[in-house]
N, C-alpha and C positions, 0 to 999 in steps of 0.2 A: 514777159517769160515764155519759151517756147513750149508747144505743145509737144507733151509725151503720147505720141503716136502709135509706136511697134515697142520695139525691145527694151528691157529696163535699162540695159547697159548702156545703150545710145543715148536713152533720156539723161542716164548720168555723167555722158561725156559732156552734153548739151548743158546741163547745169553748170559740170565746171569750165565750158568755156564761157558762159555766162559771167562765173562769180569772178572771174579775172577784169570785167569790166563796170564790175561794181564802185559807185563812185560815192562812199560814204566812209564816214572816220566813226566807228562806235563809241569811242570814248567822248564825242560832241553831237551824239545824238539828242536831240532836245524831245521832249513829250511826254505822255501819249496824246496825241490828237485825238483819237477816237474818243467822245465823253461817254459814252456805253457801249457795255458787249452782252448781248443779251445769248444765254448759253441756252439755247433750245433742249430740250432732254427728248433724242429719238431714240428709240432703244432697238428697231428695226432697221436692219443695214435696207433692207431696198427702201423703207423710208424717206433714210438720209441719201441715197442716191437720187430719189426722185424729188425730194425738195430743193437737193444742189440744183438738179435743171432744171427747176422751175423757178428759181431765184428765190425762194423763201427761205434760204439759208447762205449766207456768203462764203462761210469755211468748213470744209466738210474734212478731216483728218484723220491720218491712219486707216487709209484706205487700203482692204488687206486683199478681197477677192480680184482677181484679173479680170474677169469680168467687169466689176464695176470699174476699175481702171481704166481698160480699154471705151468702154460707154463713157464716160464722164469726160475722157479725152476727145470726143467727138462734138461735144457740149458745146456752143460758139459764146455762150455764157463764164464759160470756165477757163481757166489757166490750170496746168499740174504742175508740179514740183517731185522732186526726189532727189532723197539724200541719202548715201549709205553710211548707215549711224550704226549708233552704240546696242542696239536690240539684240535679244539672245532669248531663247525661247527652248524651255527645260520640260523632258519626263523629270519630276520630280518623284522618287523612292522614298518613304519612311525606312531609315536605316537601321530604326531600332526593332522591325516587325519581322518575325520569319516568315519565307525563307530570303528576304530583302535586305537582312542583317548578316547577309554572308556576301562579302565582295565579289566570289567568282559568280554569284545569281547574278548581281547587278551588270557585272561583266558580259558575262553571257546575254542581260537584256540589252545592253548598249549593242551587241554583235549581233542579236536579231533584231534590231530596228533599222528598216531598210528608208532613212532617211532622204534619199536621193532621190528616190521614185516618187516619195511624197511630195516631197519641194517640187519637182518638177508637174507631177499631175495636179497640185493643188493650187499653185503660183505661178507656173508657167513660167519660170525666169526672173522673178521680183523678189527673189532672194537667194540664200545662197545655203547650202546643207553644211553644217559645221560638227566639228569633233574637239572643241576648245571650249573652256569654260570660260573665255575671254572672246569677244567679236571678233572676226577677222580683221577688221579695222584698224583695234586698236595695233599698236606699234609694240604692245607687250604681249600680243597672242603668240600661243605655241606654233612653229612653224608646221606643226603635226595637226594643227588646227581646220584643214580642211582635206584631211585625207578619209577617204571612203572604208569606214572598218566593217560594213556587212558584212557578215558569212555566216550562214545559220549553220554550218557542217561545223565550224571552227568552235560555233556556240554549243553545239552539240556536244564537241569532244570535249572542251571543258567543263562544263557540266559532268560528264560521264568521270572524268579525272576527278573529278572534288567529290566525288562520291554518289550520286545523283544519278538515277534509275527514268526510262520510260516505260510506260505502259503498252500494251498493243495496240490502243488507239494513237499511242505517241503522244499522251499526256506526261507532264514532268511529276514524277515522286522523289520523294523525300530519302535520303541516305537508308531511313528504317523502311521505307517502303510505303509508306501510307503516304496518300495522295499531296501535292505542292497545293495549298489551300488556295480556293478563287480569291479573286481581288477584285475591287473597284477602281476604276480610273475617274476619279473626280475631272471635271468639266465645265467649262460655263455654257449656258444655253445657247442655243445656235440661234435665236432670233435676236441674241448679242451681240456673241460673237460667232459667225457663222465658217469662217474657215481654222478657228479653232477648234470648234466641235469637231470639224470632219478630220482635223489633223489627229484628235483624240481617239477618232471611229479607226483611221487607218493605222494609228499606232497601236489599237488593240489588237486588231486584226491580225500585225506583223510580230505581235507578242504570241498570239495565238497559234500561228502557222511555226513556233517554234517549239510549243508543248507549253507555254503558261496557260492559266486559265484567268484571260481577263476582261470584264464587262464594264463598258463606261456610265458612269453615273451624271448624268445633266443637272445642274443646279445652280440657282442665285449665286454671280460672282462674291458678293458680302460672305452668304453663307460658306462659300467654300473657302474663303480667307481664314473665315473664325476657325474652321474644322483644320486647317494647316499651321495655324497659330496652336492649336491643342494636340497637335500632331495624332489627330483623330482621321487618319487615312491611309493608305497603304500607296497606290499611285496618284498622281495628278498632273495636270499641264500648267504650264506657267511663264509668262514671258517677263523679261526684266530690262530695264534700260540701264544697262551697268557702269556707264561714268567715265571718264577720263582714266582712271587711273585702276591699277591692278589691287590694290589694297582691296577693295572691295570684296577680293576671294575670302581675306579675314573674318569680313561681316557674313557671309555665306555659309563659311565651312570650320571654322572655328569653334570646339565645341563651348566655349565659353559665351557663344551666342546662340546657344541653345537654350532658351529661356520664351516662357509664353510670349507672342508676339515678336518674338527677336526674328530676323533673318534666316538663320540655321533651320530653317521647314525640314529639312532631311533628316536631321538629329545624327550627323556624323559626329564619332567621337574616334580620332586616330592620334598618339601622342606624335608620331612624326611628322605627321601633317598640320598637328597646332603648332610644334618646335620652327617649322617653316613658314607657316604663317605669321607667326610673330618677328621673325628674322623680316620677312617682308615687312610687317606691320611697322616696326621699328626701328626699319634701315635708316642709317643716319645719312647715306647719299644716295645718288642713282644707281652705279655702279652696283652696290650692295643689295639694293631693291632688284634690279636685273637680274642677279644670281638668285634670290630669294624667290621672284616669281617664277623662274623657270623651274625651281624645286619643286616649289607648290603645284606649279600644273603638272609635273611628271606624276607626283603623289596622287594628285586627281585621277590621272589616267590609271592609275594602278587600282584607285579605292572606289571609283564611280561612283560617289555618293550621287549623284543625279547623268540623265542622261543629254549631253548639248543635241539639238536636235538640228535647229535652224536660227540664222541671222538675217531678218527681213528689213530689205529697204523700205524708208518710210518714206510714203505716197500723200501728197494734200491737194484738194482743190479748193481752188481761190477764185472768186468774181472776178473780172475783168473789170467789173464799173467799181473798182476802188484803184488806186494808183499809189506810187510809193509804195510794191509791195517787193520785199526783198525774200532773195533763195538763193543758196550756194550750195555749193557739192556736199556740204556741210550740214546744211539745215532745209528744211521744207520751209513754203512760205508762211505758214501756220508759227511764227516766232516771235517774240517779244520785242524783235525789232520791226516788222513790220507794225505791228499793233503802236510801237512809238511813231511812225511815219505816216502808217495809210491814210488818206481822204478820199473822200468819194472824187470819181472822176468829175461828175457834175452834179449841179446841187448843191445844196446845205447840208450840213454835218448830219447823220443818220446813226441809230445805232449799228453797230458789227454785229452781224448774227453767228454764231457755230453752232456746230451741232453736239452736243454733247451725250455718248454712247449710252449711258447709262446712269442711275440715279448715285448722285454723289453719298448721299445718307450719312454718313457722319461727317462734319464739319469741325471735329475734335482735331486741334492739330497734332495733339500727343499720341491718339489711337489711330488717326487715318490710314490708312497703308494702301485704298486703290488708287489707280491713276485718276479716276474721274474724281474723286475728292482731292486729291492734289492739280486736279486741273484748274479747280477754284482757288483754292489756297494758294497755288502757287504765283496768282496774281495781287494776294492780299500780302505775302512774304516776301523781302527780301535780303540776300546774303550781303557779307562784307565786301567778297568779291566776285567778280563777276569771271565771265569767260567771253573772250573775244571770237565773235562769230566766223572769220575769215582765218585764224591761227589756232583756234582753241587755247591760246594762251591765257593767265589768269590778266585781269585789268582792272581798273578802281571798279568797284561797287559803293556801298554805305561808306566805306573805308575809301580817304582819298590816296593812301598811303599805307607803309604797312611794311615790318622788318622782322627778320627770322633770327635768330642770334643763339649759339651755343653758349651756353654759361655754365661755369663750373667745370671739373675736370675729373677724369675715371670714374668711379662709380657716383660720381656726384654730377655727371655731367647731365644737363636737361637742357630741352628746347626752350627759348622764351620765345614768344609773337606779343608784339607790339603793334594794334591798328590805329592810327591816327584819322578821326572821323572828318567827314565834308563840315565845312562853317553851316549854321543854320537848319540842319537837318530836322525833321518832323515827321511826327505819326500820322495815322491818316486822318485822325480826329483833332489835328492840327498842335497838339502839345507836342513840347521839344522831348527831342530823340538824343538820349546822354548815354555815355559808358558807362553809368549806371543801371540804365535798361539793360546792356548788355551784358555786364556781370550777372544781373540777376537772371538772365536768360538761363547763362550756362551754371549757374550755383542751383538752378529751377530742376534742371534737365539731370544734372547727376544728383543731386539730393533724392531724387525720387527714381534713379534709376528707369528711366524711360527707354524701355527696350528699342522704339524705334531710333533713338537718337544717343542711346547712350555707347554705344561704340566708339561715337566722336569725340564724347566728354570725359570719359571713365578716367582716362589719363591726364584731367586737369588736376595738378595740385593746389593752383589758386588763381583764380580771377581778379582784377584788381581795377578801378578807376581811378587813374593817376591823376585825370583831371574830368571837366564836363564832354573832353572829345576826345579823349586818349584811353585805350585799352589797353592791360596789360596781360596775357596769359602765359601762367608757368606751368610746364609740363613735366611728368614724371619722364625720364629716360629723353632718347633722343629719335626722332622720327622724321625722314624723310616728308610723312604726310600728314603732319600737323596741321599744319596751316589751309589745307583745302578742308578737313573736318571742322575746325574750327569755323572758320570763316562761311563756312555755308550752312550754317543752323539758322532753322526762322526763327529770328528776335521780337522779343515782344516786349513791354512796357513792366515795368516793375509793376507798378498799381495792379494791371491786369492778372500778373503773374501772383500776387498775393492774395485776388479774390478767388483764385483755385485750389478750394480744399482736397477734392477728390478728382486728380487729373485723368483717370480712367473713365469717369463717368459725366465728365464734365462738358455740357452744352452749351457753348457761345451763344447759339439762338436763342436757347430757354432763359440764358440769364442774362438779356439785356437786349436782344434781337441783334439783326447784323452787326451792329456797332460794336458788339463784346469783340468782335474779331479785327483786333485792332494791330496794325501792317505797318511797313514802313514802302510795299512793293505799289505798282503803279494803279493798281484798280482797289477800290473797295468791295465789299458784299452789301451791296443795296437789299436785294427781297430774292428768297427762294421759294418757291412753289413747286413740293413734290409732284411729280408727274408731268409738269407743264417745264418752267424757266428757272434758271438761275440768270440775275440781273446783277452785272458789275456797273459801277461808276466809277470815272473818272477819279483817281486820288488826288484833289488839288493841292496838297501839300508835297505832292512827288518832288524829288531833288531835279530831276531830269527837265522840271518843267521849268527850274529857274534858268538851264539852260536855253530855253526859247525866249525867254526875256532878256536873255544878257544878249542872244543875237538880233532881237529888235531893236536894243539900244543901238 
């Protein structure tokens, strides 16, 4: 891999050039070769960098500080990789709390935020300022997505025209003359997310310079997420990985998703936006989806439920003591394809060590919301369909094939999805994986209306196991997005789901140890020691291992 020596854009070009020379077919990759992954919990960013330099960890992901990137690039132990991904960072605003329930105030806040200077000062070119609710790399993103809208004078005029006033000290007053309430901006702790914490401080300073009264309130990340879920906040900073498709906008901004634990953390409710998002969510084809996506983004630009700040390039460091490491212009080296293929460059197999920047805390897949929890759970579960890392197109996963059809006509027209599973699939405990398990997962998620997954299953009319290997999912209505929604769920065995009487408080580690987390992903949880590490072990029944056996024959 090329060394990341100078500007991020130069490294991006190098990564793109390298991608063209990659010689592997994702559909035939066997593995994992690694027998164990040790996720070492290292919350302090400086300690993470030092551990990577000293060879105490093999993989350091999501490196944000430019000083760390430059420092690690100089290490003879490490190779660096960079990808322009789907990351997006937002200033969240509680749209139900005065004065943020006024779109004029929210637009003024967006115009008062000097995102270009912040990005330049903090990230030094390793990310790009955005004014779009989709990251610029997305083919669905608005053409206005990178336009600089910072204009304090225009923000002031907007507020004045909406009836607000300013006192002699320049502080913003409500239309009735009372001071605009002081607000807290929730942010993660600096020791855990230093660049995010610094960005929060600069956002607060930028808003204060325009007459707002904002103070940053640092806190534990899990506690912050809990407050966002309850709408117990005014302002907060949060980053998302948006995925390939724009239908995520429905999850984030449709009023029906404003439920405890739902993704509509801003609490936006707008009939016109809802209608556009519904047209997007239920678009029957790509052309309809493109029109609805453009209209939804236009309305978001008017309503400004949140303020887009930047989209950051993904940067990862990987020890050069491992070979068969894969990175492209779309994915950094810390990806599942590397975990499938990587082996020590010399000597016997050993555990691959990765830094985990925060406690995973909850490993309940029904309620876990942090990236740290899903860094673990994402290795345990696998979807029916995967994503080709070279093209970003759908590719077979647990399902070897699938079919999307429209049944019925007129008002009775609906999408029907049929998945054909690979033969001989097993869960990580060795029991058979059948279409009945998939049906049970869909039924469980819909019956309990589990917020994190309800958007994906609420339009399921029926799930049916046609035989041991074939699942049919009948949807209500027609949508271009139903396939990805259903195919990407974290599927679980029917017998495990039958044992879950209280999904909100289910503790898989307390109800049978790590073995209660039964999935079909490449790894299984072996041990979790809070404050120390999470140990993952290779799933001996993972379906890609059989590809290795087939190659050997």
